[in-house]
C-alpha positions in Angstrom: 0.0 0.0 0.0 1.4 3.3 -1.0 0.8 6.4 1.1 0.0 9.6 -0.7 2.7 12.1 0.0 1.5 15.5 1.0 3.1 18.7 2.2 2.8 19.7 5.8 2.4 23.3 6.5 4.8 24.2 9.4 2.3 26.8 10.8 -0.5 24.2 10.9 1.9 21.8 12.6 2.8 24.3 15.3 -0.8 25.3 15.8 -1.9 21.6 16.1 0.7 21.1 18.8 0.2 24.1 21.1 -1.2 21.7 23.7 1.8 19.3 23.3 3.1 19.6 26.9 -0.4 19.1 28.3 -0.9 16.0 26.1 2.4 14.5 27.3 1.2 15.0 30.9 -2.3 13.7 30.2 -1.4 10.7 27.8 2.1 9.9 29.0 5.3 9.3 27.1 7.3 6.1 26.7 10.5 5.0 25.2 10.8 1.8 23.3 14.3 0.7 22.1 14.3 -2.0 19.3 17.7 -3.7 19.7 17.5 -5.4 16.3 16.9 -2.1 14.4 19.0 0.0 16.8 16.2 2.5 16.9 14.7 4.4 19.8 11.0 5.2 19.6 9.5 7.9 21.8 5.7 7.6 21.9 3.1 10.0 23.3 0.1 8.2 24.5 -0.9 4.9 22.8 0.9 3.7 19.8 -0.8 5.1 16.6 -0.2 5.0 12.9 1.4 8.1 11.6 3.7 9.8 9.1 7.4 9.9 9.7 8.9 13.2 8.7 12.7 13.8 8.7 13.5 16.3 11.4 17.3 16.1 11.7 20.1 13.6 11.3 18.8 10.3 12.6 15.6 11.8 13.9 12.1 11.3 12.4 9.1 13.2 13.8 6.0 11.0 14.0 2.8 13.0 13.1 -0.9 12.0 13.0 -1.8 12.6 9.3 -5.3 13.8 10.1 -4.7 16.1 13.1 -1.0 16.9 12.5 -0.5 16.3 16.2 3.0 15.0 17.1 2.6 11.4 18.3 6.3 10.8 18.9 9.6 10.4 17.1 12.1 7.9 16.3 15.9 8.0 16.5 17.6 5.7 13.9 21.0 4.1 14.5 20.6 5.2 18.1 23.6 3.5 19.8 25.8 3.1 16.7 25.6 6.7 15.4 23.2 9.0 17.3 24.6 8.8 20.8 28.3 9.0 19.9 27.6 12.4 18.2 25.2 13.8 20.8 27.0 14.2 24.1 24.1 15.9 26.0 21.6 13.3 25.1 24.1 10.5 25.8 24.7 11.7 29.3 20.9 12.0 29.9 20.0 8.5 28.7 22.7 6.6 30.5 20.1 5.9 33.2 17.8 4.2 30.7 20.1 1.2 30.6 19.8 0.6 26.8 22.1 -2.0 25.4 22.9 -3.0 21.9 20.8 -5.9 20.7 18.4 -5.9 23.7 14.8 -4.6 23.5 13.8 -2.1 26.2 10.6 -0.3 27.1 10.3 2.4 29.7 7.7 4.9 30.9 9.3 8.3 30.6 6.7 9.7 33.0 8.6 8.0 35.9 10.2 10.9 37.9 13.6 9.4 37.5 13.4 10.1 33.8 12.3 13.7 34.2 15.6 15.0 32.6 15.1 12.8 29.5 11.4 13.9 29.2 12.5 17.5 29.4 15.1 17.0 26.6 12.5 15.3 24.4 10.0 18.2 25.1 12.7 20.7 24.2 13.3 19.0 20.8 9.7 19.1 19.7 8.1 22.4 18.9 5.3 23.6 21.2 
């Protein structure tokens, strides 16, 4: 099945996510690391189908195609490429205990992950 590619108006995206921080608090945020893919998925609320839009090197923003709400993001080549080049993020995620080849799932709403949640919130426009 091929998905029709459409352009996303940045102003509409920002408008649709003005309540982003409130949604995170209300719906929760979790991190899922896929050890086989070496990808970290950050999800807001329940897992949903969405569009993946390139945000920056290794980072894909996940967007609900109907509402343009941000539903999460994924970081590709997380241990192999992303962390070695992102010192601040690397220091913050050391507590997540993510290991190459092992799947991991964590609730980022746990107070011990507040620093990681704040970093994620800083990356996403609100």
